[in-house]
C-alpha positions in Angstrom: 35.3 -50.3 9.3 33.6 -52.4 6.5 33.4 -55.8 9.2 32.2 -53.8 11.6 29.4 -52.2 9.4 28.2 -55.8 8.4 27.9 -56.7 12.0 26.0 -53.7 12.7 23.6 -54.8 9.5 23.4 -58.4 11.0 22.6 -57.2 14.8 19.8 -54.8 13.6 18.6 -57.6 10.9 18.6 -60.1 13.8 16.1 -58.2 15.8 18.9 -55.3 17.8 18.6 -52.0 17.9 20.9 -49.3 17.1 21.2 -45.7 17.9 23.9 -44.1 15.4 25.8 -41.5 13.5 27.2 -42.2 10.0 29.6 -39.6 8.3 30.6 -42.1 5.6 27.0 -41.5 4.3 26.2 -44.8 3.8 23.4 -45.2 6.2 22.6 -48.8 7.6 19.0 -48.8 7.2 16.0 -45.9 6.4 18.2 -42.6 6.0 19.3 -41.1 3.1 22.0 -38.4 3.2 20.5 -35.1 1.4 23.8 -33.0 1.2 22.4 -30.2 3.4 25.5 -29.6 5.9 26.0 -27.4 9.2 22.2 -26.6 10.3 22.3 -24.9 13.4 18.6 -25.5 14.9 17.0 -28.7 15.4 12.6 -28.9 16.0 11.8 -32.3 17.6 8.6 -34.0 16.2 6.4 -36.2 18.6 8.9 -39.3 19.2 11.2 -37.2 20.7 9.6 -34.0 22.4 9.0 -34.9 26.0 11.1 -32.8 28.5 12.7 -30.7 25.2 12.3 -27.4 24.6 12.3 -27.2 20.7 14.2 -25.8 18.5 17.6 -27.1 19.8 20.8 -25.1 19.0 22.8 -27.6 17.4 26.5 -26.2 17.2 30.3 -27.2 17.4 33.1 -24.9 15.8 35.6 -27.2 15.9 34.2 -29.4 13.4 34.2 -28.4 9.8 31.1 -30.2 9.2 28.9 -31.0 12.5 25.2 -32.0 11.0 24.4 -33.5 8.0 20.4 -33.5 6.3 18.9 -36.6 6.1 15.6 -38.1 4.2 13.7 -41.3 5.4 14.2 -43.9 3.1 11.7 -46.7 2.4 10.0 -47.7 6.1 11.4 -45.0 7.7 10.8 -41.9 8.8 11.5 -38.2 9.8 11.4 -37.6 13.6 13.1 -34.4 13.9 14.1 -31.4 10.9 16.9 -29.2 10.7 15.7 -25.6 10.2 15.7 -26.2 6.5 13.5 -28.8 6.3 15.8 -31.6 6.3 15.7 -34.4 8.5 17.9 -34.4 11.6 16.8 -37.9 13.2 15.1 -40.8 11.3 13.8 -43.5 12.8 14.1 -46.9 10.6 13.7 -50.8 10.8 10.2 -50.9 12.2 11.8 -48.9 15.0 15.0 -50.6 16.0 16.9 -47.8 14.7 17.5 -44.3 15.2 20.1 -42.5 12.7 21.2 -38.7 14.0 22.0 -36.2 11.4 24.3 -34.7 13.9 27.7 -35.4 16.1 27.0 -36.2 19.6 29.1 -33.4 21.1 26.8 -30.6 18.8 23.5 -31.1 20.9 23.4 -29.6 24.4 20.4 -31.9 25.6 21.1 -34.8 27.3 17.3 -35.6 27.4 17.5 -35.9 23.8 19.5 -39.0 24.0 17.8 -40.2 26.9 14.3 -40.1 25.3 16.0 -41.5 22.2 17.3 -44.5 24.6 13.7 -44.6 26.4 12.4 -44.9 22.6 14.3 -47.6 21.9 14.1 -49.8 25.2 9.8 -49.2 24.7 9.7 -50.3 21.2 9.0 -53.9 21.5 10.0 -57.0 23.2 13.3 -58.0 23.3 14.7 -61.1 21.1 15.3 -64.8 22.5 19.0 -63.5 21.8 19.0 -60.5 23.8 17.7 -62.6 26.8 20.4 -65.1 26.4 23.3 -62.5 26.0 21.9 -60.6 28.9 21.6 -64.1 31.1 25.4 -64.7 30.3 26.2 -61.5 31.5 24.4 -62.4 34.4 26.2 -65.3 35.2 29.3 -64.0 34.2 28.7 -61.6 37.1 27.5 -64.0 39.6 31.1 -66.2 38.7 33.5 -63.3 39.2 32.0 -62.0 42.7 31.7 -65.6 44.0 35.5 -66.1 42.8 36.5 -63.0 44.9 34.3 -63.8 47.8 36.5 -67.0 47.7 39.6 -65.4 47.3 38.6 -62.5 50.1 38.2 -65.7 52.2 41.7 -67.3 51.4 43.5 -64.2 52.2 
């Protein structure tokens, strides 16, 4: 787990983007866990309000803990709050990280996650390494398609 955390931190430090929930209460960047648990409503801020009726219900009786309060650390902002006023979503790393203070199966709004992804995609130009990885992926897809066509022609 420590190695995975190292990779995520390195990825964000290198300009990558990340949406996550961290139940270890470590927070990779910008979010500080406050100790509040199992809040049942979520009020959205300006960043994630498009297309969503706020407040959203946050529930999951299958889990002992399904939400944890957050506060914004240095350089981060609270983008949504729980009913008790603690942060529910924190944006950090100059908009490159989003920390959700709830499990993914506790909010019944696909639009919330779509808004988070759209926010991440619209917050800046991809780094050169991102472009390189994308081009390598497309080249790999092209080679696989070419190989498949060659195999079909031989059969």
